[in-house]
N, C-alpha and C positions, 0 to 999 in steps of 0.2 A: 236469398233466391226465391221463395215461396213468395214472399212479400212482393216482392217486384214485380213477379207474374201474376199476384192477384191487382195490383195496382194497372197494369197494363190491360189486364181482362176487363177493369172498371172503368178505362178511359182516362186515367189522371193524365193531366196534359204533360207534367216535366216530373221525371222519376230520378231522385237523387240517391247514390248509395254511398254510405261512410264505409272506407276500408281500414279498419285497424290493426290486422296481422298480415305478417307478412306470407307471400302465396308458398304454397310448397316447391317443389321440385320443377322447371319451368315445363321439362316433358319433350315430348317429342313434336315435329312439325303438326300432325291433325290434331294433338291435344291442344297446341297452341291457336289453332285455327279456331277450333269448336269454341274455346273460352273468349277469343275475342268477338265471333260472332253472336254468342249468348250475352256478353256484357252490351254489345252495340245495340240488339234487339229489346233489352229489359232495363237499361240505363241511358238517361240523358248526360248525366255528369256521375263521375265516380269520385268521391272525396277522400285521399289518401292523407292519415294523421302522420307522415313521417316522408322525406326524402327515400328512406331505406324502402318503406312500404310501395311508394311509388316508381320505385326501381325493380322492386320484383315484381309487381304487376306487368311492367312492361316486358320484362323478361318472359313473363307467363304468357304474352300474347294479346294483352291488352294495349288497344290505342292508346298513345299518348294524348292526344288531342281530345280524348276523353277524360283526364285525369285531372284535378286541380288537389294540389296541396294544401293544406290547411292543418297546422300542426296543433295539438293538443294544447288547450289554454289551462293556466294554473294561476292559482292567486300568488302575490308578490309574497316572496319568503323572507320574513322580517332577519336581520342580521343579528344575531346573538352577543349579548355582550361577554368580556372574557370570563365572569364570575358566572353566566349562563351556561358556557362552553363548558366548565369545569364541573359543573354540578350535572349537564348531560353527559358529560364523559364520564364521569364517577358512578352515575346511574348504570352504565352497562362494563362495568367493572375496570374502567380504566382510569390511569394514573396522570395528574398532570405533567404536563410535557408533550402526551404522547397524542397519537392521532387515530380517527376513527374512520373509518370507509364502510357504508352498508349500502345496500341495494333496496330500491322499492318498485317491485313488478311482483306479478301473478306469478305462481309457483308452476310453470312449462317449461319445457326444454327450451324453445325459442328465445325465450327471454335471456338464456345463458348465464343462468347461477353456476352453472360448472367452471364457466369461464371467468367468474368473479372468485369462486373458491380456491382455483387453481393460481390464480394471480396472486392470491392473499400471500398463500402458501409458501410461494416463490419470492414474497416481500419478505415474509419471517425469516427465509433461509438466506436472506443477504442478497437479493438479485432486484434489479430495477426491472418494473414493467411500465412500457408505454402504452398508452391509451390515444387511439386515434378517431376522432370524430367521423360520424356516419358510417362506424363500422363494428361489428360485434366480437370483433378479435381484438386481441392483446399482444403485445409484442416484447418478449422475456428476454433480458440478456443480462450477463453472458448466458449461454445456454450448450450445456455438455450432453451428450448423449445419454447420461444418466438422468439430466431434469426432461428430457423429451419423452423419455420412458415412463415417468411419473404421471399419475390422473389424481383427479381431484377426490374419485372414490376412495384414495387410499386415506384420507382424513373423514370420511363418513363412518369409518369402522374403527373397533378399540383397535390400539395399538398391534396386537398378535395376527387381528384378522387384517389388517392393512399391512402388516410386513410379509404375512402369505401370501397376499394378492402380487405385491410389489416383485419379491421374487419370482413368483408362478411366471409374471410377464417377463421380467428378464430371461428367465431359463427357455420358454417357451419361443420368444421371439429368436433365441441363439439357435434354436432347434429348427425354427423355418429358413435359417439359413445353411445348416448343415445338413438337414436328413436327406435332401436326394444328392448332392454332390457325395456324400458318403455311401449311398445305397449305389451309385454308379461304380465307386472305386470297388466296392467288395464284391459285385457282380462280374465286372472286369478282371477281377483277381479272385475267385472262388475259392481257391487253395487255401486264403488267409482267414476264412469263415470256419470259426468251431464248430464241433459236429452238434453241440448243444444248439447251436443257432441256424443250423442248416436250412429251416423252415423259410428264412427270408429270401431263400434262393427263387429263380422266375421257375414256376412249374412245365412251362412250355417255352421253345425256342419263340423268340419275337421275331413277327414278319418285318418291324420295321426298327432300325436300332434303338438302342434307349435313348440315347443323348437327342433323337430327332423328336422320339417321344415326349421328354420333359420340355424341349422348345416349343413344341407345337402345344402343348398344353399351358405352358406359360402364356403363350399368346390369346390362346381360347378363354382362359379366365379373365384376361384384361377385357376381351369381345363381351363376356357374358357380364360383367361390371358396367359398361358402357350401356349395354344394353337394357339392364335395370334402370339405371339412371332415367332412361328414355321412354320406358313403357308405361304406359297409362296404369294408374292403378288397380283399377278394375279387371285388367288383363297379366298383372305381374305375378298372381299363384296359378294360373294354368300356364302360361309360359315358362314359370320356373319347374313345372312337375314335367314340362316336354324337353325342358334343355337337361336336368337330372336324367331324364331316360336316355335320350341322345348321347350324352355325354357318358350316361354310366353303363348300363347293361348292354345297350346296342353296341355302343363304340368297341366293347369288348370282346362281344361275340363276333364283330365282322373283322375282328384281326387285327383291326388297327393300333390298340393300345394294350399293355399286358395289365392284369387285374392290381399287381404290384405298385406300379407306376400310378395307375388312379389313386391307388389308397393314400401313396404317399402325397403326390400332388393334392389331393383332397385336404388333406391335414394342414398343408402348407397353406393353399388358399384360406382356409377357417381359421387357422391359427394367427394369421396376419391381422387379424380384426382383435386379439387379445391388447393389442396397445392402438391408441386411437390416433397416432400422427402418421396422416398419411404419406408425407415427405419419407418419412424414417421405412416405412411399409415399403414406398419404390426404392429407397438408397438400397435395403436389404435385398431386394428382387436383383437388382443390376449385378449386385457383388454375388449372389447365386449363381446368376446365369454364368459371371464370367468364371467362376469356380468350377461349374459345369463343364465348360467347353476347355479350361485348362486340365481338367481332369481326364477329359475323354481324350485330348492331344498328348500329354505327357504323363497319364497315369498318377503314378503316387507323389511323383516329383511336382507335378501340375496340383494335384489336390494342394499340397502343402503350398507352394508357391502362390496358388490363390486363396489362402488363409492369410499368407503373410501380405500378401497384396490389399487385402482387406484392411487388417489392423494398420498398415502404413497410411491407407487411405483415410481411417480414420483417426488414427493418432496423428498425422501431420496436418489435419485440420484445425485451424485456431479460430478462438472466440473473439470477441470484440475486446476482450480483457487480454488476449494473446497468450492465453493459456491452452494446453491441448484438449481438444473435442473429448479425451478420454479421462480427464480430470474426473476425479481424485485420485484414476490409478495414474496417470501419468501428467504432472509430477505426483508421488505417492503420498496421499494425506489420510489416515486411518480413520482420525474424528471423522472428517468430512463424508469420508466411504462411508464408515458405519450408520451415519444419518441418511446415505442415499440408499442403501440397503435395508436397514431396519426403520421402520417406523416407528419412532419415539413420541412422547406427549409433546403437545407444542412447548410447553415451558421449557422443557429438557432440550428441546431442538434449538432454541435460540442460544443455548448456551454454546454452540459448537464454534469452531475457530473461525475467526473473520477470513473475509476473501481478500 
């Protein structure tokens, strides 16, 4: 940017700028408008090195008429002979007849090394990975709920650490679904609470029914997520502080929300990020809201019915291989389940039962 400003000040007749990286989040309309004005002022033509970069620039506010796509050029790669392929594969520990997949890119998150590692792990576990041109994502088939909850980080660490992270992720994902309906059930039936756990009871009579507090906060959390996506980076920190104050101490003191409800919803909002899958997070959210409503309407039977409904919704969902979304629980396969719950060394994981 400083070079373009200097060129403009020096009176350079034509200013070309090359864009190698993807834009960040597009941001709100004012941010896109400012980016568009700056690029128009200090650049005559912007060269994007790929279609994806061009697309991200347009989404970020740059005028399409300013952008020219010129892919990075590379020299012709000579085709290896069979003997050279075998020799190259052996240099990386491969055996004849095996295939090697690699990635040539700088070590930055935008390059998607995590996607490659996760896809490689899924191939080792017997799944199919589909790559699509001009997309940084990969489709994994078939996928069960256990596959969705896995992450590439599981393979960065030793087996014991990877197993701990994996089990923690499963447990916390389960708690994000159960904690608020369970609290609502216990508050509505306070005589069920043992004396030793009486501290979880509400200290004050709520001004707003608990079910409405939970539903309003579920909506407010999504509103904050959307606001954070469209907030300019320079304003994200002060606005986050303001939002924390407004939805924290001020909202409790005003009488809108109970401190206990704020605590449990804060846990749910933060714990949702223990697993990286956006779709799974919202699936759990919708099932949690349904269970909350059923618990409020039908008490214990509604709580049990909500859990059963959630299990049926997951269990009756089928993958492309026509297996249950809960496989290897349904149908049960201990060897496969063990590999899903406990992160073993890759040579050992390859000996699991075939799918």
